[in-house]
C-alpha positions in Angstrom: 124.9 86.6 142.3 127.3 85.1 139.7 130.7 86.7 139.9 132.9 84.6 137.7 133.7 86.4 134.4 134.0 83.1 132.7 130.4 82.2 133.5 129.2 85.4 131.8 130.8 84.4 128.5 131.0 80.7 129.0 131.7 78.7 125.9 131.6 75.2 127.3 131.1 72.2 125.0 127.6 72.5 123.4 124.9 70.1 124.4 121.4 69.2 123.2 120.3 70.5 119.8 123.6 72.3 118.9 125.8 69.2 119.5 126.8 67.5 116.2 126.7 63.8 115.9 130.0 61.9 116.0 129.3 60.3 112.6 130.3 63.4 110.7 130.0 61.6 107.3 126.6 60.1 108.0 123.6 61.7 106.3 122.0 62.0 109.7 124.8 64.3 110.8 124.0 66.9 108.0 121.1 68.5 109.8 123.2 69.0 112.9 126.0 70.4 110.9 123.5 72.8 109.2 122.3 74.0 112.6 125.8 74.6 113.8 126.5 76.6 110.6 123.4 78.7 111.3 124.4 79.3 114.8 127.8 80.6 113.9 126.4 82.7 111.1 124.2 84.3 113.6 127.1 85.0 115.9 129.1 86.4 112.9 126.3 88.9 112.2 126.9 90.4 115.6 130.6 90.9 114.8 129.7 92.4 111.3 126.9 94.8 112.2 129.1 97.6 113.6 131.5 97.2 110.7 130.0 96.1 107.4 126.4 96.2 106.1 126.7 93.7 103.3 128.4 91.1 105.5 125.6 91.5 108.1 122.9 90.9 105.5 124.8 87.8 104.0 125.4 86.2 107.4 121.8 86.7 108.5 120.5 85.2 105.2 122.8 82.2 105.6 121.6 81.9 109.2 118.0 81.7 108.1 118.6 79.1 105.3 120.7 76.8 107.5 118.3 77.2 110.4 115.5 75.9 108.2 117.7 73.0 107.1 119.0 72.2 110.5 118.1 69.5 113.0 114.8 70.0 114.9 113.7 72.9 112.7 110.0 72.4 113.4 110.2 72.5 117.3 112.9 75.3 117.2 110.8 77.6 114.9 107.6 76.8 116.9 109.4 77.8 120.1 110.7 80.9 118.4 107.3 81.9 117.2 105.9 81.6 120.7 108.6 83.9 122.1 107.1 87.3 123.3 110.2 89.2 121.9 109.7 87.8 118.4 105.9 88.4 118.6 106.4 92.0 119.6 108.7 92.7 116.6 106.4 90.9 114.2 103.5 93.0 115.5 105.5 96.2 114.8 106.3 94.8 111.3 102.5 94.4 110.8 102.0 98.1 111.8 104.6 99.2 109.2 103.0 97.1 106.5 99.6 98.5 107.3 101.1 102.0 107.2 102.7 101.3 103.8 99.4 100.0 102.4 97.7 103.3 103.4 99.8 105.3 100.9 97.8 106.0 97.8 99.2 105.0 94.4 102.3 102.8 94.6 103.2 102.3 98.3 106.7 102.2 99.6 107.3 98.5 100.5 109.0 98.3 104.0 111.3 95.4 103.0 114.3 96.4 105.2 112.1 97.3 108.1 110.1 94.0 108.0 113.3 91.9 107.6 114.8 93.6 110.7 111.6 92.8 112.7 112.0 89.1 111.7 115.6 88.8 113.2 114.4 88.0 116.7 112.3 85.2 115.3 115.2 83.9 113.2 117.9 84.1 115.9 115.7 82.6 118.6 115.4 79.6 116.3 119.2 79.0 116.4 120.3 80.4 119.8 118.8 77.4 121.5 120.5 78.2 124.9 122.1 81.0 126.7 125.6 80.1 125.6 124.8 81.2 122.0 123.4 84.5 123.2 126.6 85.1 125.2 128.8 84.2 122.2 126.8 86.7 120.0 127.3 89.5 122.6 131.0 88.6 122.9 131.4 88.8 119.1 129.8 92.3 119.1 131.9 93.4 122.0 135.1 92.3 120.3 134.2 94.0 117.0 133.4 97.3 118.7 136.6 97.1 120.8 138.7 96.7 117.7 136.9 99.6 116.1 137.5 101.7 119.2 141.2 100.8 119.2 141.5 101.8 115.6 139.9 105.1 116.4 142.5 105.8 119.0 145.2 104.7 116.5 143.8 107.3 114.1 144.0 110.0 116.7 147.7 109.4 117.4 148.6 108.9 113.8 149.2 105.1 113.7 146.4 104.7 111.2 145.4 107.3 108.5 142.2 109.3 108.8 139.5 108.4 106.3 139.3 110.4 103.1 135.9 111.8 104.1 137.6 113.9 106.8 138.8 116.5 104.2 135.1 117.3 103.4 133.6 116.5 106.8 136.1 117.2 109.7 133.6 115.9 112.2 134.3 112.4 110.9 137.8 112.4 112.4 138.6 109.1 114.2 135.5 107.3 112.8 136.5 104.0 111.4 133.7 102.4 109.3 130.6 104.5 110.1 129.8 108.1 111.0 130.4 109.4 114.5 126.9 108.8 115.9 126.8 105.2 114.9 130.3 104.5 116.2 129.6 106.5 119.4 126.4 104.6 120.3 128.1 101.2 119.6 131.0 102.3 121.8 128.6 103.3 124.6 126.9 99.9 124.4 130.3 98.3 124.8 131.0 100.5 127.9 127.7 99.6 129.4 128.3 95.9 128.9 131.6 96.2 130.7 130.2 98.1 133.6 127.2 95.6 133.9 129.6 92.6 134.1 131.8 94.5 136.5 128.9 95.0 138.9 128.3 91.2 138.9 132.0 90.3 139.1 133.6 89.1 142.3 137.3 89.1 141.1 138.7 92.6 141.9 141.3 92.2 139.1 138.7 91.4 136.4 136.4 94.1 137.8 139.3 96.7 137.5 140.0 95.7 133.8 136.3 95.9 132.9 135.9 99.4 134.5 139.0 100.6 132.7 137.7 99.3 129.4 134.4 101.1 130.1 136.3 104.3 130.9 138.2 104.0 127.6 134.9 103.7 125.8 133.5 106.8 127.5 136.7 108.7 126.7 136.5 107.7 123.1 133.1 109.3 122.9 134.0 112.4 124.9 137.4 113.3 123.5 137.7 111.7 120.0 134.3 111.5 118.4 132.0 114.5 117.6 128.6 113.0 118.2 126.3 115.2 120.2 123.7 112.4 120.3 126.2 110.1 122.0 127.2 112.9 124.4 123.6 113.3 125.3 123.2 109.6 126.0 126.3 109.5 128.2 124.6 111.5 130.9 121.7 109.2 131.8 124.1 106.2 131.6 126.5 107.8 134.1 123.5 108.5 136.3 122.3 105.0 136.0 125.5 103.3 137.0 126.2 105.8 139.8 122.7 104.9 141.2 123.5 101.1 140.8 126.9 101.4 142.5 125.2 102.7 145.6 122.4 100.1 145.5 122.7 99.2 149.1 123.2 102.7 150.4 120.4 105.0 151.8 118.4 106.9 149.2 120.1 110.3 150.0 123.5 108.7 149.5 122.4 107.3 146.1 121.1 110.7 145.1 124.3 112.5 146.2 126.5 110.0 144.4 124.5 110.3 141.2 124.6 114.1 141.3 128.3 114.1 142.0 128.9 111.7 139.1 127.0 114.0 136.7 128.9 117.1 137.9 132.2 115.3 137.4 131.1 114.2 133.9 130.3 117.9 133.2 133.7 119.0 134.4 135.5 116.3 132.3 133.3 117.1 129.3 134.3 120.8 129.6 137.9 119.9 129.4 137.3 118.0 126.1 138.1 120.2 123.0 135.5 118.2 121.0 132.8 118.8 123.6 133.7 122.5 123.9 133.6 122.9 120.1 130.5 120.7 119.4 128.4 121.5 122.5 129.4 124.2 124.9 130.3 126.8 122.3 128.2 125.7 119.3 124.8 125.0 120.8 124.0 128.5 122.1 125.6 130.2 119.1 123.7 127.9 116.6 120.4 128.5 118.4 120.9 132.3 118.4 121.8 132.4 114.7 118.7 130.3 113.8 116.3 132.5 115.8 117.7 135.8 114.7 118.9 135.1 111.2 117.1 131.8 110.3 120.5 130.4 109.6 120.6 126.6 108.8 123.0 125.6 111.6 122.9 122.0 112.9 120.8 123.1 115.8 118.7 125.4 113.6 117.9 122.6 111.2 116.7 120.4 114.0 114.4 123.2 115.3 113.0 123.7 111.8 112.5 119.9 111.4 110.6 119.6 114.7 108.4 122.6 114.0 107.5 121.5 110.5 107.0 117.9 111.8 104.4 119.1 114.3 102.5 120.7 111.4 102.7 117.5 109.4 101.4 115.5 112.4 98.4 117.9 112.8 97.3 117.1 109.2 96.8 113.4 109.9 97.0 112.9 113.6 95.2 109.5 114.1 96.8 107.2 111.5 99.6 109.4 110.1 100.6 109.9 106.5 101.9 106.4 105.9 105.3 104.8 105.8 108.1 106.9 104.2 105.8 109.8 103.8 107.4 112.2 106.2 110.0 113.3 103.7 107.6 114.3 100.8 105.3 115.9 103.4 108.3 117.9 104.8 109.4 118.9 101.3 105.9 120.1 100.5 105.8 122.1 103.7 109.1 123.8 102.9 108.3 124.9 99.4 107.6 128.4 100.5 110.8 128.6 102.6 113.4 130.9 101.1 116.4 128.6 101.9 114.6 125.2 101.8 117.5 123.2 100.3 119.7 124.0 103.3 117.0 122.7 105.7 116.2 119.4 103.9 116.9 116.2 105.8 116.0 112.5 105.5 114.2 112.4 108.8 113.0 114.8 111.6 115.9 113.9 113.9 113.3 112.8 116.6 112.1 109.2 116.8 108.7 109.8 118.2 107.9 112.6 115.8 108.8 110.4 112.8 106.5 107.6 114.2 103.5 109.8 114.9 103.9 111.6 111.5 103.9 108.3 109.6 101.9 105.9 111.8 99.9 108.4 113.7 98.8 108.4 117.3 97.6 104.8 117.0 101.0 103.6 115.7 102.7 105.6 118.5 100.5 104.0 121.1 101.4 100.5 119.9 105.1 101.4 119.7 105.1 102.7 123.3 103.2 99.7 124.5 105.7 97.4 122.9 108.6 99.4 124.4 107.1 99.2 127.9 106.5 95.4 127.4 110.2 95.1 126.4 111.3 97.0 129.5 109.2 94.7 131.8 110.7 91.6 130.0 114.2 92.9 130.3 113.7 93.4 134.1 113.3 89.6 134.4 116.9 89.0 133.1 119.6 87.9 135.5 122.6 90.1 136.1 124.7 91.3 134.3 122.3 91.2 131.3 119.6 93.0 133.1 121.8 96.1 133.5 123.2 95.6 129.9 119.7 95.7 128.3 118.3 98.4 130.6 121.2 100.6 129.3 120.5 99.5 125.8 116.9 100.7 126.1 118.2 104.0 127.7 120.6 104.5 124.8 117.8 103.9 122.3 115.3 106.2 124.0 117.6 109.1 124.7 119.3 109.0 121.4 115.9 109.1 119.8 115.3 112.5 121.4 117.7 114.1 119.0 118.0 111.6 116.2 116.1 108.8 114.3 117.6 105.4 114.8 114.9 103.2 113.4 115.3 104.6 109.9 119.1 103.9 109.7 120.3 100.4 108.8 123.2 100.2 111.2 121.3 101.7 114.2 118.2 99.6 113.5 120.1 96.3 113.0 122.4 96.9 116.0 119.5 97.3 118.4 117.3 94.6 116.9 120.1 92.1 116.8 121.1 92.8 120.4 117.6 92.5 121.6 117.2 89.3 119.7 119.6 87.7 122.2 117.2 88.3 125.1 115.2 85.0 124.6 118.4 82.9 125.0 119.7 85.0 127.9 116.3 84.7 129.6 117.1 81.0 130.3 120.0 82.1 132.5 117.4 84.2 134.4 115.3 81.1 135.0 118.3 79.1 136.1 119.3 81.8 138.5 115.8 81.7 140.0 115.3 85.4 139.5 118.2 86.4 141.8 119.5 89.9 141.5 
């Protein structure tokens, strides 16, 4: 098992396709320069995605253009086209397009969705070896770390709170996005640190990585108000507790996992944010909704889920079509006395949204692609195997109480991170599949 932290994020001098020619002024050097620009634009998109939407779009567009102009474009794009990760996302894009065409009248064109599904194809054409995948992940980790540090600075008064806090107090300590987006990105950073720590042989570096992971978890527990992120934290703690006892007997692993979850519960209970947002509010919000039909945060979700099941029952096989959940929900709520208070942009449940719009057939394809992704990720070498296993855990569990696919930042964060898998898979081959 590789234990050197430098190997995990090695940035040694590039070789092969990404190495520019020495004759920098020669016309033959221009394609190599274009490829290098495409590669760094791709890396830059990972730094921009947790911070700025327009910058992410611009960098990915530049990455595409310069990749097409770069050296060896034909072989690179052919290899990218043959990659199973790229093919899986393109298949899902085809499902979304077919779903859009089913809508009578003027269909809602799934432009942003289809573009996101093309990112693995684009990035696989420029991340020609594992070093570029590692650079992209490092750029994302640095951007999230800076965001997290800014969040702590806001808490202690070194940076001012955003103006939105006066109207939405739950947005305290959020830097660029809302609390769920920042919370999930912070958890991804923590998982990346823990995954590398498990594969690290240096005790000092392992200590620093675990501390950084703890700082990330504390940011979610004590500073942010995202109940979705709090929900996801539980399976992540269980996963790493299970992994830490990998060589122990089964009963020891179970005991350690249960102990870790109990400790997390005790720590969470000490958090004022958790007590306010979860321990005290969830039971009270549920009771108010059941007894008074009050539009509390929990009550709205319960109403959304109940109405969504009715929407699904009207078109179970192929669904209502892309972007049709919202008008169907509005129609179903017409007779409701306080319908405006219960309106939302999505049902706050990923699978319900998919089955409502793409039907059981679309859901079956989605689950098949998700399973295929899990099996593919299991072939990665450490620490990326643990990193991407946790990424899928975050996506699945967050989708139980929210819709990530319909939000730009959530969608692009997960798709971009998964787009690094083809490059990182080469490290798995070089490691010979060792765990």
